[in-house]
C-alpha positions in Angstrom: -22.6 0.1 9.9 -19.0 -0.7 10.1 -15.9 0.1 8.0 -14.5 -2.7 6.0 -10.7 -2.7 5.4 -8.5 -3.8 2.5 -4.8 -4.0 3.2 -1.6 -5.8 2.1 -0.2 -8.7 4.1 3.3 -8.7 2.8 5.8 -5.9 1.9 3.4 -4.0 -0.4 2.7 -4.4 -4.1 0.1 -7.1 -3.4 -2.5 -5.8 -5.9 -4.7 -3.9 -3.5 -5.7 -1.3 -6.0 -7.4 -3.8 -8.3 -9.3 -5.4 -5.5 -10.5 -2.0 -4.2 -11.6 -1.0 -7.7 -13.4 -4.3 -8.1 -15.3 -4.1 -4.8 -15.9 -0.3 -4.9 -19.3 -0.6 -6.4 -20.8 -2.1 -3.3 -19.5 0.8 -1.1 -20.5 4.4 -0.9 -17.2 5.8 0.4 -13.6 4.6 -0.4 -11.1 6.1 2.0 -7.3 6.0 2.1 -6.2 6.0 5.8 -2.4 6.2 5.8 0.8 6.5 3.7 1.5 9.0 0.9 2.6 9.1 -2.7 4.9 6.1 -2.1 1.8 4.0 -2.9 1.4 2.8 -6.4 -2.0 1.2 -6.8 -2.3 -0.2 -10.4 -5.7 -0.6 -12.1 -6.2 -2.2 -15.6 -9.5 -2.1 -17.4 -10.8 -1.3 -20.9 -7.3 -2.0 -22.2 -5.7 0.9 -20.2 -3.5 1.0 -17.2 -3.8 3.6 -14.4 -1.5 4.1 -11.4 -2.8 5.9 -8.3 -0.4 7.3 -5.6 -2.7 9.4 -3.4 -6.2 9.2 -4.8 -8.3 6.3 -3.6 -8.8 3.4 -6.0 -12.5 3.8 -6.2 -12.2 7.0 -8.2 -12.9 5.2 -11.5 -16.4 4.1 -10.4 -19.0 6.7 -11.2 -20.9 7.1 -7.9 -18.5 6.5 -5.1 -17.1 9.2 -2.8 -13.3 9.0 -2.5 -11.7 10.4 0.7 -8.1 11.1 1.4 -8.0 10.6 5.1 -6.2 12.5 7.8 -3.6 9.8 8.2 -2.3 10.4 4.7 0.5 12.8 3.9 -0.1 14.7 0.6 2.3 16.2 -1.9 0.3 18.8 -3.9 2.6 18.2 -6.9 1.9 14.5 -7.1 -1.8 15.0 -6.4 -2.0 17.5 -9.3 -0.4 15.0 -11.7 -2.9 12.4 -10.7 -5.8 14.8 -11.2 -4.5 15.8 -14.6 -4.6 12.1 -15.6 -8.2 11.8 -14.3 -9.1 14.8 -16.4 -7.5 13.3 -19.4 -9.4 10.1 -18.8 -12.6 12.1 -18.5 -13.2 11.0 -14.9 -15.7 13.3 -13.1 -13.8 13.7 -9.8 -14.6 17.2 -8.3 -17.7 16.2 -6.4 -16.3 12.8 -5.5 -12.8 13.5 -4.3 -12.6 14.8 -0.7 -9.5 15.7 1.4 -9.3 15.6 5.2 -8.3 19.0 6.7 -6.1 17.3 9.2 -4.0 15.5 6.5 -0.4 16.7 6.6 1.4 18.3 3.7 4.7 17.2 2.1 6.8 20.3 1.5 9.6 20.5 -1.1 12.1 20.7 1.7 10.7 17.4 3.1 11.8 15.7 -0.2 15.1 17.6 0.0 15.6 16.3 3.6 14.7 12.8 2.5 17.3 12.8 -0.3 20.0 14.1 2.0 19.2 11.6 4.8 19.2 8.6 2.4 22.4 9.7 0.7 24.1 10.0 4.1 23.3 6.4 5.0 25.3 5.0 2.2 25.2 1.2 2.3 22.8 1.4 5.3 20.1 3.1 3.3 16.6 1.8 3.9 15.3 2.1 0.3 13.2 5.3 0.7 11.1 6.3 -2.3 12.5 9.9 -1.7 9.0 11.3 -1.7 9.5 13.2 1.6 7.1 11.0 3.5 9.4 10.1 6.4 10.4 13.7 7.2 6.7 14.7 6.9 5.6 12.2 9.5 8.6 13.3 11.7 7.3 16.8 11.6 3.8 15.5 12.3 4.9 13.7 15.5 7.3 16.6 16.3 4.3 19.0 16.2 5.8 21.1 13.5 3.8 20.0 10.5 1.5 21.9 8.1 -1.9 20.5 7.3 -4.4 20.8 4.5 -6.6 23.1 6.5 -3.7 25.5 7.0 -3.6 26.5 3.4 -6.7 28.6 3.8 -5.3 30.5 6.8 -4.1 34.1 6.3 -0.7 33.3 7.9 -0.1 30.1 5.9 2.9 31.6 4.1 4.4 32.6 7.4 4.0 29.1 8.7 5.5 27.6 5.5 8.6 29.8 5.7 9.2 28.9 9.3 9.1 25.2 8.6 11.2 25.6 5.5 13.8 27.5 7.5 13.9 24.7 10.1 14.5 22.2 7.3 17.3 24.2 5.6 19.0 24.5 9.0 19.1 20.7 9.3 20.3 20.3 5.7 23.1 22.8 6.1 25.2 24.6 3.5 26.7 21.6 1.8 24.0 18.9 1.3 25.9 16.9 -1.4 22.6 16.3 -3.1 21.3 18.0 -6.2 17.9 19.5 -5.6 16.3 22.4 -7.4 14.5 23.9 -4.4 13.4 27.1 -6.1 11.9 25.2 -9.0 10.2 22.6 -6.9 8.9 25.3 -4.6 7.4 27.3 -7.5 5.6 24.1 -8.7 4.4 23.3 -5.2 2.7 26.7 -4.7 1.2 26.5 -8.2 -0.3 23.1 -7.4 -1.7 24.3 -4.1 -4.4 26.0 -6.1 -5.7 22.6 -7.2 -5.7 21.3 -3.6 -7.6 24.4 -2.6 -10.3 23.7 -5.2 -11.1 20.2 -3.7 -13.7 19.8 -1.0 -12.1 19.8 2.5 -13.8 17.8 5.3 -13.2 16.9 8.9 -12.8 13.2 8.1 -13.6 12.0 11.6 -17.0 13.6 11.5 -17.6 12.8 7.8 -16.9 9.1 8.2 -18.9 8.7 11.4 -21.8 10.6 10.1 -21.8 8.5 6.9 -21.8 5.3 9.0 -24.7 6.7 11.1 -26.6 7.4 7.9 -26.2 3.8 6.8 -23.4 4.4 4.3 -21.0 1.6 3.5 -17.3 2.6 3.9 -14.2 0.8 2.6 -10.8 1.8 4.0 -7.9 1.3 1.6 -4.4 0.7 2.9 -1.1 1.5 1.2 2.2 -0.4 1.4 2.1 -3.7 3.3 1.8 -4.9 6.9 5.5 -5.9 7.0 6.3 -2.2 6.5 4.3 -1.1 9.5 6.3 1.4 11.6 5.7 -0.7 14.8 5.4 -4.3 13.7 7.3 -4.4 10.4 11.0 -5.2 9.7 12.3 -2.1 11.5 14.1 0.1 10.5 13.3 -1.1 6.9 9.8 0.1 7.2 7.5 3.0 6.2 6.6 5.9 8.5 3.0 5.0 9.3 0.8 2.2 10.7 -0.1 0.1 7.7 -2.1 -2.5 9.7 -5.8 -2.4 10.5 -5.3 -0.4 13.7 -4.1 2.4 11.6 -7.6 2.8 10.2 -8.8 4.2 13.6 -6.2 7.0 13.7 -6.1 7.5 9.9 -9.8 8.2 9.6 -11.0 8.9 13.1 -13.1 5.9 13.9 -13.4 3.7 17.0 -12.0 0.1 16.9 -15.5 -1.2 17.3 -16.4 0.3 13.9 -14.1 -2.0 12.0 -15.9 -4.8 10.2 -14.4 -7.2 7.6 -10.7 -7.1 7.2 -9.7 -8.3 3.7 -6.0 -9.2 3.5 -4.3 -9.3 0.1 -1.3 -11.5 -0.6 0.5 -12.6 -3.7 0.9 -16.3 -4.4 4.6 -15.6 -4.0 6.4 -12.8 -2.3 8.2 -9.6 -3.3 10.0 -6.7 -1.6 11.4 -3.4 -2.9 14.5 -1.8 -1.4 16.6 -2.9 1.6 15.7 -5.1 4.5 15.3 -8.8 5.4 13.4 -11.1 3.1 13.6 -14.8 4.4 12.4 -16.5 1.2 14.2 -14.4 -1.4 15.4 -16.2 -4.4 18.7 -15.3 -6.0 18.5 -17.8 -8.8 16.8 -18.1 -12.2 13.4 -18.8 -10.5 13.6 -15.4 -8.8 14.4 -13.8 -12.1 11.5 -15.7 -13.7 9.1 -14.4 -11.1 10.4 -10.8 -11.6 10.0 -11.0 -15.4 6.7 -13.0 -15.5 5.1 -10.9 -12.8 6.4 -7.5 -14.2 7.8 -6.9 -10.7 9.0 -3.3 -11.0 7.8 -0.6 -8.7 4.7 1.3 -9.9 6.0 4.4 -8.0 9.8 4.1 -8.4 10.3 1.7 -11.3 12.8 -0.2 -9.2 13.1 -4.0 -9.7 11.4 -6.0 -6.9 13.2 -8.7 -5.1 11.2 -12.0 -5.5 10.8 -15.2 -3.4 8.4 -17.9 -2.4 5.3 -17.3 -0.3 6.0 -17.2 3.4 3.5 -18.8 5.8 5.1 -17.7 9.1 5.1 -14.1 7.8 1.5 -14.3 6.7 0.3 -15.8 9.9 2.0 -12.9 11.7 0.2 -10.2 9.7 -3.1 -12.1 9.7 -2.9 -12.1 13.5 -2.0 -8.4 13.7 -4.7 -7.3 11.4 -7.5 -9.6 12.5 -8.0 -10.7 8.9 -11.4 -12.3 8.1 -11.0 -13.0 4.4 -8.0 -13.6 2.1 -7.5 -12.6 -1.5 -4.7 -14.2 -3.5 -3.3 -12.3 -6.4 -0.9 -13.1 -9.3 -1.4 -16.8 -9.1 -1.1 -16.7 -12.9 2.6 -15.8 -12.6 3.2 -19.3 -11.4 1.5 -20.9 -14.5 4.7 -22.1 -16.2 6.7 -23.4 -13.2 7.1 -27.2 -12.8 7.5 -26.8 -9.1 6.6 -24.1 -6.6 7.2 -23.8 -2.9 6.0 -22.2 0.3 8.0 -21.5 3.5 6.4 -23.4 6.4 8.8 -22.6 9.3 12.0 -20.6 10.0 15.2 -22.3 11.1 17.2 -20.1 13.4 18.9 -20.2 16.8 19.3 -23.9 16.5 15.6 -24.7 16.1 12.6 -24.6 13.9 10.2 -21.8 14.6 6.7 -20.8 13.4 7.1 -17.3 14.8 9.1 -14.3 13.6 12.1 -13.4 15.7 12.2 -10.0 17.4 14.6 -8.6 14.9 14.5 -10.2 11.4 17.4 -7.9 10.5 19.8 -9.4 12.9 18.8 -13.1 13.0 20.1 -15.4 10.2 17.1 -17.4 9.0 16.8 -20.4 6.7 13.3 -21.0 5.6 11.9 -24.6 5.7 10.2 -25.1 2.3 7.3 -27.4 1.3 7.3 -28.1 -2.5 4.3 -28.4 -4.7 3.8 -29.7 -8.2 3.1 -26.8 -10.7 0.1 -26.8 -12.9 1.9 -25.7 -16.1 -1.2 -24.4 -17.8 -2.8 -21.1 -18.5 -5.6 -19.7 -16.4 -7.0 -17.7 -19.2 -10.8 -17.8 -19.2 -11.0 -19.5 -15.8 -13.8 -17.8 -13.9 -14.8 -20.4 -11.3 -12.7 -21.7 -8.4 -13.5 -25.3 -9.2 -12.2 -24.7 -12.7 -8.7 -24.0 -11.6 -6.2 -26.8 -12.4 -6.1 -29.4 -9.6 -2.5 -28.5 -8.7 -3.5 -24.9 -8.2 -6.4 -25.8 -6.0 -4.2 -28.1 -4.0 -1.7 -25.3 -3.4 -4.4 -22.8 -2.4 -6.1 -25.4 -0.2 -2.9 -26.0 1.7 -2.4 -22.3 2.2 -6.0 -21.8 3.4 -5.6 -24.6 5.9 -2.3 -23.3 7.3 -3.4 -19.7 7.5 -6.7 -20.6 9.1 -8.5 -17.9 7.1 -10.9 -18.5 4.2 -9.9 -17.5 0.6 -12.6 -15.2 -0.8 -11.1 -14.3 -4.1 -8.3 -15.3 -6.5 -6.9 -12.9 -9.1 -5.7 -14.5 -12.3 -4.4 -11.5 -14.1 -4.0 -7.7 -13.9 -7.3 -6.8 -15.6 -10.4 -5.9 -13.6 -12.4 -8.9 -15.0 -9.7 -11.5 -14.2 -10.9 -12.3 -10.7 -12.5 -15.4 -9.3 -15.0 -14.7 -6.6 -15.2 -17.7 -4.3 -17.1 -16.1 -1.5 -20.1 -14.2 -2.8 -20.5 -12.4 0.5 -17.7 -10.0 -0.4 -20.1 -8.6 -3.1 -23.2 -8.4 -0.8 
């Protein structure tokens, strides 16, 4: 057996949670492999909306195991809030939610550091969610971090105090940021009791043994490929590898164990926070996309920047991830536009290019756009690909041809049932 992967191909917020939830029934294990509580995976079903930040998106299915992998960084406070909501929704999670012992912990002082660092950048800030994720990954690579398995050690408090002292030494006596460290610390230790109650596993052994036993595993990515620490729009990126190679480190599997790679993209493009965005719209169309698509961060509530779909950018992330199938989401947001567009090339350095420059942050880019006639009709009740309006099919057919990757599914709304399955093999 191999591990199938679902990840975002843009700057995050592509609708991964809905697709994971929809496909979860065909898998035995759903596993988050990177990121932290900056994820905001939104699921809508039975008239209710749920947002998951740390817990994998298969938790609402009755029989699936959900694993928080070793590549994830965990804030016990955020995790406890999510679990409280699962309890309120009467979701039986205790036997189905597992946590990797090697996953690193976000301390209150990590969030303190994050706030101080972002405030110090002023206009150069990168748009951090201030969840302490960057500082936690810095301690991980600096070999200072605390892991889930440490909370059961007799000297855990001693380890905690040593790392806290290190952080406070960096912050200094005049941080110029309001942060109730004592209060947050008290909550953090209280929430550790919930984390201790969950089943802890060595995710590398757990996943590989599951595969050996014939179990089907789906790896769930967070954020988007353009936020990858190595290949994203550095430095306006997250602190982990969001592309498919991150699955290997984030769960403990060999590259040969990766099977299908399902890439999610919106029918347009969005971004939260700072950083380059070649197709960004600053006019009434951009505002229309924001309002029609409810483009506000599920984690932060911040308004998202909006623009046209970007083919050079998508070709780049499809290449990096080895994408085998595409899922287009939010095509319904375009329903009422007379005309829509897609970027086909980038104009920079005096020429037209199909490849991204080394540094998108420093190169002035003008996207070359191809325009399409809108379909100006509702997609309500459309359940078959062939039943889509001709203009919508023409738009999707062009994208499929240019991206050289088959479209497996098209999402026509936020609800679980509003999904056209074009390739039945995704359900096999």
